[in-house]
TIRO-2110 file (N, C-alpha, C; in Angstrom, 1 decimal):
// TIRO-2110
26.7, 20.1, 120.0, N, 1, A
27.4, 20.2, 121.5, CA, 1, A
26.8, 20.9, 122.2, C, 1, A
26.9, 22.1, 121.9, N, 2, A
26.2, 23.6, 122.8, CA, 2, A
24.6, 23.1, 123.0, C, 2, A
23.5, 22.5, 121.7, N, 3, A
22.6, 22.1, 122.3, CA, 3, A
22.5, 21.5, 123.8, C, 3, A
23.3, 20.3, 123.9, N, 4, A
23.3, 19.3, 125.1, CA, 4, A
23.6, 19.8, 126.0, C, 4, A
24.4, 21.0, 126.2, N, 5, A
24.7, 21.8, 127.5, CA, 5, A
23.4, 22.7, 127.9, C, 5, A
22.4, 23.1, 127.0, N, 6, A
21.5, 24.2, 127.1, CA, 6, A
20.0, 23.2, 127.6, C, 6, A
20.1, 22.1, 127.6, N, 7, A
19.1, 21.0, 127.5, CA, 7, A
19.3, 20.8, 129.1, C, 7, A
19.7, 20.8, 130.2, N, 8, A
19.4, 20.7, 131.6, CA, 8, A
19.0, 21.7, 132.1, C, 8, A
19.3, 23.1, 131.5, N, 9, A
18.9, 24.8, 131.2, CA, 9, A
17.2, 24.6, 131.5, C, 9, A
17.3, 24.0, 129.9, N, 10, A
15.5, 24.4, 129.8, CA, 10, A
14.8, 23.3, 130.1, C, 10, A
15.4, 22.6, 131.0, N, 11, A
14.3, 21.1, 131.5, CA, 11, A
14.3, 22.4, 133.0, C, 11, A
15.0, 22.3, 134.0, N, 12, A
14.4, 22.8, 135.0, CA, 12, A
14.1, 24.0, 134.9, C, 12, A
13.6, 25.0, 133.9, N, 13, A
13.0, 25.6, 133.6, CA, 13, A
11.7, 25.9, 133.7, C, 13, A
12.1, 25.0, 132.4, N, 14, A
10.4, 23.7, 132.7, CA, 14, A
9.5, 23.8, 133.3, C, 14, A
9.9, 23.2, 134.1, N, 15, A
9.8, 22.7, 135.9, CA, 15, A
9.4, 23.5, 135.9, C, 15, A
10.7, 24.5, 136.7, N, 16, A
9.9, 25.8, 137.7, CA, 16, A
8.7, 26.6, 136.9, C, 16, A
8.4, 26.6, 135.9, N, 17, A
7.1, 27.4, 135.4, CA, 17, A
6.0, 26.2, 135.8, C, 17, A
6.3, 25.5, 135.2, N, 18, A
4.8, 24.5, 135.3, CA, 18, A
4.8, 24.1, 137.0, C, 18, A
5.5, 24.3, 137.4, N, 19, A
4.4, 23.8, 139.0, CA, 19, A
4.9, 25.4, 139.8, C, 19, A
5.0, 26.7, 139.3, N, 20, A
5.0, 27.3, 140.6, CA, 20, A
3.3, 27.8, 140.7, C, 20, A
2.3, 26.9, 140.1, N, 21, A
1.1, 27.2, 140.2, CA, 21, A
0.6, 28.7, 140.8, C, 21, A
0.4, 29.4, 140.3, N, 22, A
0.0, 31.1, 141.0, CA, 22, A
-1.1, 31.0, 141.7, C, 22, A
-0.8, 31.0, 143.2, N, 23, A
-1.6, 31.6, 144.5, CA, 23, A
-2.3, 33.0, 143.8, C, 23, A
-3.4, 33.4, 144.5, N, 24, A
-4.1, 34.8, 144.2, CA, 24, A
-3.0, 35.3, 145.7, C, 24, A
-2.6, 36.7, 145.9, N, 25, A
-2.1, 36.9, 146.8, CA, 25, A
-3.4, 37.5, 147.9, C, 25, A
-3.2, 37.0, 148.7, N, 26, A
-4.2, 37.5, 150.0, CA, 26, A
-3.5, 38.3, 151.0, C, 26, A
-4.3, 40.0, 151.0, N, 27, A
-3.6, 40.8, 151.8, CA, 27, A
-4.8, 41.4, 152.5, C, 27, A
-4.2, 41.5, 154.0, N, 28, A
-5.1, 41.4, 155.0, CA, 28, A
-5.1, 43.5, 154.9, C, 28, A
-6.1, 44.0, 154.0, N, 29, A
-5.7, 45.3, 154.4, CA, 29, A
-6.2, 46.3, 155.3, C, 29, A
-6.9, 45.5, 156.5, N, 30, A
-6.5, 46.4, 157.8, CA, 30, A
-5.1, 46.6, 158.6, C, 30, A
-3.8, 45.2, 157.8, N, 31, A
-3.1, 45.2, 158.8, CA, 31, A
-2.2, 46.4, 157.3, C, 31, A
-2.4, 46.6, 156.3, N, 32, A
-1.8, 47.5, 155.3, CA, 32, A
-2.2, 49.1, 155.7, C, 32, A
-3.4, 49.0, 155.8, N, 33, A
-3.8, 50.6, 156.0, CA, 33, A
-4.2, 50.8, 157.8, C, 33, A
-3.4, 50.5, 158.1, N, 34, A
-3.5, 50.7, 159.9, CA, 34, A
-2.5, 51.9, 160.2, C, 34, A
-2.6, 52.9, 159.5, N, 35, A
-2.0, 54.3, 159.5, CA, 35, A
-2.6, 55.2, 160.3, C, 35, A
-2.3, 56.1, 160.9, N, 36, A
-3.5, 56.9, 160.8, CA, 36, A
-4.5, 57.8, 160.0, C, 36, A
-5.2, 58.3, 159.8, N, 37, A
-6.0, 59.2, 159.1, CA, 37, A
-5.3, 60.5, 159.0, C, 37, A
-6.3, 61.2, 157.8, N, 38, A
-5.7, 62.0, 157.9, CA, 38, A
-6.4, 63.2, 159.0, C, 38, A
-6.1, 64.4, 159.0, N, 39, A
-6.0, 64.9, 160.3, CA, 39, A
-5.3, 65.7, 161.0, C, 39, A
-6.2, 66.2, 162.8, N, 40, A
-4.6, 66.0, 163.7, CA, 40, A
-5.3, 64.7, 164.8, C, 40, A
-4.2, 64.7, 165.1, N, 41, A
-4.1, 63.5, 166.3, CA, 41, A
-3.2, 64.3, 167.4, C, 41, A
-3.5, 64.0, 168.7, N, 42, A
-3.1, 64.1, 170.0, CA, 42, A
-2.9, 62.8, 170.8, C, 42, A
-1.5, 62.8, 171.4, N, 43, A
-1.2, 61.6, 172.1, CA, 43, A
-0.3, 62.1, 173.2, C, 43, A
-0.4, 61.5, 174.8, N, 44, A
0.3, 61.7, 175.6, CA, 44, A
0.8, 60.6, 176.2, C, 44, A
2.1, 60.7, 177.0, N, 45, A
2.9, 59.5, 177.3, CA, 45, A
3.6, 59.9, 178.5, C, 45, A
4.1, 58.4, 178.9, N, 46, A
4.3, 58.9, 180.8, CA, 46, A
5.3, 57.9, 181.0, C, 46, A
6.1, 58.2, 181.8, N, 47, A
7.1, 56.8, 182.0, CA, 47, A
8.0, 57.2, 183.7, C, 47, A
7.6, 56.8, 184.8, N, 48, A
8.0, 57.1, 185.9, CA, 48, A
7.8, 58.5, 185.8, C, 48, A
8.4, 59.8, 186.4, N, 49, A
8.5, 60.8, 186.4, CA, 49, A
8.6, 61.9, 185.1, C, 49, A
8.4, 60.8, 183.8, N, 50, A
8.7, 62.2, 182.8, CA, 50, A
7.6, 62.1, 182.1, C, 50, A
7.4, 62.9, 181.5, N, 51, A
6.3, 62.7, 180.1, CA, 51, A
6.4, 63.3, 179.0, C, 51, A
5.7, 63.1, 178.2, N, 52, A
5.6, 64.0, 176.5, CA, 52, A
4.2, 63.8, 175.7, C, 52, A
4.2, 64.9, 175.5, N, 53, A
2.9, 65.7, 174.8, CA, 53, A
3.4, 65.6, 173.4, C, 53, A
2.6, 64.9, 172.6, N, 54, A
2.9, 64.3, 170.7, CA, 54, A
1.7, 65.2, 170.2, C, 54, A
1.6, 66.2, 169.5, N, 55, A
0.6, 66.1, 168.5, CA, 55, A
1.3, 66.1, 167.0, C, 55, A
0.2, 65.5, 165.6, N, 56, A
0.3, 65.1, 164.6, CA, 56, A
-0.6, 66.1, 163.8, C, 56, A
-0.1, 66.5, 162.5, N, 57, A
-0.9, 67.0, 161.6, CA, 57, A
-0.8, 66.0, 160.6, C, 57, A
-1.6, 65.2, 159.9, N, 58, A
-1.5, 64.2, 158.9, CA, 58, A
-2.2, 64.9, 157.4, C, 58, A
-1.7, 65.2, 156.7, N, 59, A
-2.2, 65.5, 155.3, CA, 59, A
-2.4, 64.4, 154.4, C, 59, A
-4.1, 64.3, 153.6, N, 60, A
-4.4, 63.8, 152.9, CA, 60, A
-3.2, 62.8, 152.4, C, 60, A
-2.4, 63.6, 151.7, N, 61, A
-1.2, 62.7, 151.0, CA, 61, A
0.0, 62.5, 151.7, C, 61, A
-0.5, 62.1, 153.3, N, 62, A
0.4, 61.4, 154.1, CA, 62, A
1.1, 62.0, 154.6, C, 62, A
1.9, 63.7, 154.4, N, 63, A
3.0, 64.2, 154.9, CA, 63, A
2.2, 64.5, 156.4, C, 63, A
3.2, 64.4, 156.9, N, 64, A
3.2, 64.4, 158.9, CA, 64, A
4.0, 65.6, 158.9, C, 64, A
3.6, 66.5, 160.4, N, 65, A
4.2, 67.8, 160.8, CA, 65, A
3.7, 67.1, 161.9, C, 65, A
4.4, 68.2, 163.2, N, 66, A
3.5, 68.2, 164.2, CA, 66, A
4.5, 68.8, 165.5, C, 66, A
4.6, 68.7, 166.6, N, 67, A
5.0, 68.9, 167.8, CA, 67, A
5.4, 67.9, 169.1, C, 67, A
6.6, 67.8, 169.5, N, 68, A
6.6, 67.1, 170.4, CA, 68, A
7.5, 67.4, 171.5, C, 68, A
6.8, 67.7, 172.6, N, 69, A
7.6, 68.5, 174.1, CA, 69, A
7.8, 67.1, 175.4, C, 69, A
9.2, 66.5, 175.6, N, 70, A
9.0, 65.8, 176.5, CA, 70, A
9.8, 66.0, 177.6, C, 70, A
9.1, 66.8, 178.8, N, 71, A
9.8, 66.8, 180.0, CA, 71, A
10.5, 65.9, 181.5, C, 71, A
11.6, 66.0, 181.4, N, 72, A
12.3, 65.3, 182.3, CA, 72, A
12.7, 65.7, 183.4, C, 72, A
11.9, 65.1, 184.7, N, 73, A
12.0, 65.2, 185.7, CA, 73, A
13.5, 65.3, 186.3, C, 73, A
14.1, 66.6, 187.4, N, 74, A
15.2, 65.9, 187.4, CA, 74, A
15.4, 65.0, 188.5, C, 74, A
16.4, 64.3, 188.3, N, 75, A
16.6, 62.9, 189.1, CA, 75, A
17.8, 63.8, 190.0, C, 75, A
17.3, 62.4, 191.1, N, 76, A
18.0, 62.4, 192.6, CA, 76, A
19.9, 63.2, 192.1, C, 76, A
20.6, 62.5, 191.4, N, 77, A
22.2, 62.5, 191.6, CA, 77, A
21.7, 63.3, 190.5, C, 77, A
23.3, 64.4, 190.3, N, 78, A
23.7, 65.5, 189.5, CA, 78, A
24.3, 64.4, 188.0, C, 78, A
24.7, 63.2, 188.1, N, 79, A
25.4, 63.0, 186.6, CA, 79, A
23.9, 62.4, 186.1, C, 79, A
22.8, 61.8, 186.4, N, 80, A
21.6, 61.7, 185.6, CA, 80, A
20.4, 62.9, 185.4, C, 80, A
20.8, 64.1, 185.4, N, 81, A
20.0, 65.2, 185.1, CA, 81, A
20.0, 65.3, 183.3, C, 81, A
18.3, 65.6, 182.8, N, 82, A
18.4, 65.7, 181.3, CA, 82, A
17.3, 66.9, 181.1, C, 82, A
18.1, 67.7, 180.4, N, 83, A
17.5, 68.9, 179.8, CA, 83, A
16.2, 68.3, 179.2, C, 83, A
14.8, 69.2, 179.7, N, 84, A
13.6, 68.4, 178.6, CA, 84, A
13.9, 69.4, 177.3, C, 84, A
13.2, 69.2, 176.0, N, 85, A
12.9, 69.1, 174.8, CA, 85, A
11.9, 69.4, 174.7, C, 85, A
11.9, 70.6, 173.4, N, 86, A
10.7, 70.9, 173.2, CA, 86, A
11.2, 71.3, 171.7, C, 86, A
10.1, 70.4, 170.4, N, 87, A
10.4, 71.3, 169.0, CA, 87, A
8.8, 70.9, 168.4, C, 87, A
9.6, 71.1, 166.9, N, 88, A
8.7, 70.4, 165.3, CA, 88, A
9.3, 69.7, 164.9, C, 88, A
8.4, 68.4, 164.7, N, 89, A
8.9, 67.1, 163.8, CA, 89, A
8.3, 67.5, 162.0, C, 89, A
9.0, 66.3, 161.3, N, 90, A
8.4, 66.3, 159.8, CA, 90, A
9.0, 65.2, 159.5, C, 90, A
7.8, 64.4, 158.9, N, 91, A
8.1, 62.8, 158.3, CA, 91, A
7.3, 62.2, 157.6, C, 91, A
7.4, 60.6, 157.5, N, 92, A
6.1, 60.0, 157.1, CA, 92, A
6.3, 58.5, 157.5, C, 92, A
5.2, 57.6, 157.1, N, 93, A
5.3, 56.6, 157.5, CA, 93, A
6.1, 55.9, 156.9, C, 93, A
6.6, 54.8, 157.2, N, 94, A
7.4, 53.6, 156.3, CA, 94, A
7.0, 52.3, 156.7, C, 94, A
5.9, 51.9, 156.4, N, 95, A
5.3, 50.3, 156.5, CA, 95, A
4.5, 50.7, 158.1, C, 95, A
4.6, 49.8, 159.0, N, 96, A
4.1, 50.6, 160.2, CA, 96, A
5.1, 51.3, 161.4, C, 96, A
5.5, 52.1, 160.7, N, 97, A
6.6, 53.0, 161.0, CA, 97, A
6.7, 54.3, 161.3, C, 97, A
6.4, 55.4, 161.8, N, 98, A
6.5, 56.6, 161.8, CA, 98, A
7.9, 57.4, 161.6, C, 98, A
8.5, 57.9, 160.8, N, 99, A
9.8, 58.0, 160.6, CA, 99, A
9.9, 59.4, 160.9, C, 99, A
10.3, 60.3, 161.2, N, 100, A
10.6, 61.5, 161.4, CA, 100, A
11.4, 62.1, 161.9, C, 100, A
12.2, 63.5, 161.9, N, 101, A
13.4, 65.0, 162.2, CA, 101, A
12.5, 65.7, 163.1, C, 101, A
13.0, 65.4, 164.3, N, 102, A
12.9, 66.3, 165.6, CA, 102, A
14.3, 67.6, 165.5, C, 102, A
12.9, 68.1, 165.1, N, 103, A
14.2, 70.0, 165.3, CA, 103, A
13.6, 70.5, 166.8, C, 103, A
14.6, 70.8, 167.5, N, 104, A
14.5, 71.0, 168.5, CA, 104, A
15.5, 71.8, 169.3, C, 104, A
14.8, 72.4, 170.6, N, 105, A
15.8, 73.3, 172.1, CA, 105, A
16.1, 71.9, 173.2, C, 105, A
16.6, 72.4, 173.9, N, 106, A
16.6, 71.8, 175.5, CA, 106, A
17.2, 72.6, 176.6, C, 106, A
16.1, 72.8, 177.3, N, 107, A
16.0, 72.9, 178.0, CA, 107, A
15.8, 74.8, 178.2, C, 107, A
15.9, 75.4, 179.1, N, 108, A
15.9, 77.1, 178.7, CA, 108, A
16.4, 77.7, 177.6, C, 108, A
17.7, 77.0, 177.2, N, 109, A
18.7, 77.3, 175.8, CA, 109, A
18.3, 77.2, 174.3, C, 109, A
17.4, 78.4, 174.3, N, 110, A
16.5, 78.9, 172.5, CA, 110, A
17.2, 78.9, 171.8, C, 110, A
18.5, 79.2, 172.0, N, 111, A
19.5, 79.7, 170.9, CA, 111, A
20.2, 78.4, 169.6, C, 111, A
20.1, 77.6, 170.6, N, 112, A
21.0, 76.4, 170.1, CA, 112, A
20.0, 75.2, 169.2, C, 112, A
19.6, 75.1, 168.5, N, 113, A
18.8, 73.6, 168.1, CA, 113, A
19.1, 72.4, 167.8, C, 113, A
18.7, 71.3, 167.7, N, 114, A
19.4, 70.5, 167.2, CA, 114, A
18.1, 69.1, 166.6, C, 114, A
18.6, 68.6, 165.5, N, 115, A
17.9, 67.7, 164.6, CA, 115, A
18.2, 66.0, 165.3, C, 115, A
17.2, 65.2, 165.6, N, 116, A
17.7, 64.0, 166.0, CA, 116, A
16.6, 63.4, 165.2, C, 116, A
16.4, 61.9, 164.7, N, 117, A
15.7, 60.9, 164.0, CA, 117, A
14.4, 60.6, 165.5, C, 117, A
13.1, 60.3, 165.2, N, 118, A
12.5, 59.5, 166.3, CA, 118, A
11.8, 58.8, 165.4, C, 118, A
11.6, 57.4, 165.7, N, 119, A
10.5, 56.4, 165.3, CA, 119, A
9.8, 56.0, 166.0, C, 119, A
8.2, 55.4, 165.7, N, 120, A
7.2, 55.3, 166.4, CA, 120, A
6.3, 54.6, 165.8, C, 120, A
6.4, 53.4, 166.3, N, 121, A
6.2, 52.6, 165.6, CA, 121, A
4.6, 52.1, 166.3, C, 121, A
3.4, 52.1, 165.3, N, 122, A
2.3, 52.5, 165.4, CA, 122, A
1.3, 51.3, 165.5, C, 122, A
0.7, 50.7, 166.5, N, 123, A
0.2, 49.7, 167.1, CA, 123, A
-1.4, 49.9, 167.5, C, 123, A
-2.4, 49.5, 167.3, N, 124, A
-3.5, 49.7, 167.2, CA, 124, A
-3.4, 51.3, 167.4, C, 124, A
-4.1, 52.0, 168.3, N, 125, A
-3.8, 53.6, 168.7, CA, 125, A
-2.8, 54.0, 169.5, C, 125, A
-1.8, 53.4, 169.4, N, 126, A
-0.7, 53.4, 170.3, CA, 126, A
0.7, 53.5, 169.3, C, 126, A
1.5, 54.7, 169.8, N, 127, A
2.6, 55.0, 169.3, CA, 127, A
3.6, 54.7, 170.1, C, 127, A
4.6, 53.6, 169.4, N, 128, A
5.1, 53.6, 170.8, CA, 128, A
7.3, 53.8, 170.1, C, 128, A
7.8, 54.8, 171.0, N, 129, A
9.1, 55.4, 170.5, CA, 129, A
9.7, 54.5, 170.7, C, 129, A
10.6, 54.3, 169.3, N, 130, A
11.6, 53.2, 169.6, CA, 130, A
13.5, 54.1, 170.0, C, 130, A
14.0, 53.1, 170.7, N, 131, A
15.2, 53.4, 170.8, CA, 131, A
16.2, 52.6, 169.6, C, 131, A
17.3, 53.1, 168.8, N, 132, A
18.4, 52.8, 167.7, CA, 132, A
19.5, 53.4, 168.3, C, 132, A
20.0, 53.0, 167.4, N, 133, A
22.1, 53.8, 167.6, CA, 133, A
21.8, 54.7, 166.3, C, 133, A
22.5, 55.7, 166.9, N, 134, A
22.3, 56.6, 165.6, CA, 134, A
23.7, 57.1, 165.6, C, 134, A
24.0, 57.7, 164.8, N, 135, A
25.6, 58.1, 164.1, CA, 135, A
25.2, 59.3, 163.3, C, 135, A
26.4, 60.5, 163.1, N, 136, A
26.3, 61.8, 162.9, CA, 136, A
26.9, 61.7, 161.5, C, 136, A
26.4, 62.1, 160.8, N, 137, A
27.2, 62.2, 159.1, CA, 137, A
26.9, 63.6, 158.7, C, 137, A
28.1, 64.2, 158.2, N, 138, A
27.7, 65.9, 157.2, CA, 138, A
27.0, 66.7, 158.5, C, 138, A
27.2, 66.8, 160.0, N, 139, A
26.2, 67.5, 160.7, CA, 139, A
25.1, 67.3, 161.2, C, 139, A
24.2, 65.7, 160.5, N, 140, A
23.2, 65.1, 160.7, CA, 140, A
23.2, 64.2, 161.2, C, 140, A
22.3, 63.9, 162.0, N, 141, A
22.0, 63.0, 162.6, CA, 141, A
20.9, 61.8, 162.4, C, 141, A
21.4, 60.1, 162.1, N, 142, A
20.6, 59.2, 161.6, CA, 142, A
20.8, 57.9, 162.4, C, 142, A
19.9, 57.3, 162.2, N, 143, A
19.4, 55.4, 162.4, CA, 143, A
20.8, 55.0, 162.4, C, 143, A
21.2, 54.1, 162.9, N, 144, A
22.1, 53.4, 161.8, CA, 144, A
21.4, 52.2, 161.4, C, 144, A
21.8, 52.2, 160.0, N, 145, A
20.5, 51.2, 159.5, CA, 145, A
21.3, 49.7, 159.3, C, 145, A
22.2, 49.3, 159.9, N, 146, A
22.6, 48.1, 160.2, CA, 146, A
22.2, 47.5, 161.4, C, 146, A
21.4, 48.7, 162.2, N, 147, A
21.0, 48.3, 163.6, CA, 147, A
20.0, 47.9, 164.0, C, 147, A
19.1, 47.5, 164.1, N, 148, A
17.7, 47.2, 164.1, CA, 148, A
17.0, 48.5, 165.4, C, 148, A
16.0, 49.1, 165.3, N, 149, A
15.5, 50.4, 166.3, CA, 149, A
14.6, 49.1, 167.4, C, 149, A
15.0, 49.3, 168.3, N, 150, A
14.4, 48.2, 169.5, CA, 150, A
13.1, 49.4, 169.7, C, 150, A
11.3, 48.6, 169.7, N, 151, A
10.2, 49.1, 170.0, CA, 151, A
10.6, 48.7, 172.1, C, 151, A
10.8, 47.3, 172.1, N, 152, A
10.1, 46.5, 173.5, CA, 152, A
10.6, 47.3, 174.5, C, 152, A
11.7, 47.9, 174.5, N, 153, A
12.4, 48.3, 175.8, CA, 153, A
11.5, 50.2, 175.3, C, 153, A
10.7, 50.3, 174.8, N, 154, A
10.4, 52.0, 175.0, CA, 154, A
10.2, 52.4, 176.1, C, 154, A
11.0, 53.9, 176.2, N, 155, A
10.4, 54.2, 177.4, CA, 155, A
8.6, 55.2, 177.2, C, 155, A
8.2, 55.3, 176.3, N, 156, A
7.8, 56.0, 175.7, CA, 156, A
6.8, 55.8, 175.4, C, 156, A
5.1, 55.1, 175.3, N, 157, A
4.0, 54.6, 174.9, CA, 157, A
3.1, 55.9, 174.4, C, 157, A
2.9, 56.2, 173.8, N, 158, A
1.8, 57.8, 173.3, CA, 158, A
0.2, 56.8, 173.3, C, 158, A
-0.4, 57.7, 173.7, N, 159, A
-1.9, 56.9, 173.6, CA, 159, A
-2.4, 58.7, 173.3, C, 159, A
-3.8, 58.1, 172.8, N, 160, A
-4.6, 59.1, 171.9, CA, 160, A
-5.6, 60.0, 173.3, C, 160, A
-5.3, 61.6, 173.2, N, 161, A
-5.7, 61.9, 173.9, CA, 161, A
-7.5, 62.0, 173.8, C, 161, A
-8.2, 62.0, 174.1, N, 162, A
-9.6, 61.8, 174.1, CA, 162, A
-10.2, 63.3, 174.1, C, 162, A
-11.0, 63.1, 172.9, N, 163, A
-11.5, 64.7, 172.6, CA, 163, A
-12.8, 64.7, 172.7, C, 163, A
END
């Protein structure tokens, strides 16, 4: 009796394995290795009156360190003022996105240091800074894993500096 109950299972298994017809996986190597190569890279970005400068140092093992400085111009209203930021970053590529932690200070107050996540999508020779919902946990801020990072409404698109 047990053999009759197992017969449909083995029949389905036999059909699935005989029809799998393994095709070789074709991968576009350019799309996989679209990362920046090891070495030093410099980028600049501008949005309206705001500017940003990004310097990256990439090791052969893929570890990334660098500096990011964002200069916000004072807006016409008191409500919309922002402090310029300057600091260091560390991170790595995850797919085509550079995920870094940005350790920075704001304005003239060099005593208080902040840490925020930054996501930079690598497209061609451009790095696009993403916007995403962040949350704090145990004194650190992280991107919300349940909300996608938006790169379409990006304020900064970093272009390489020609040497």
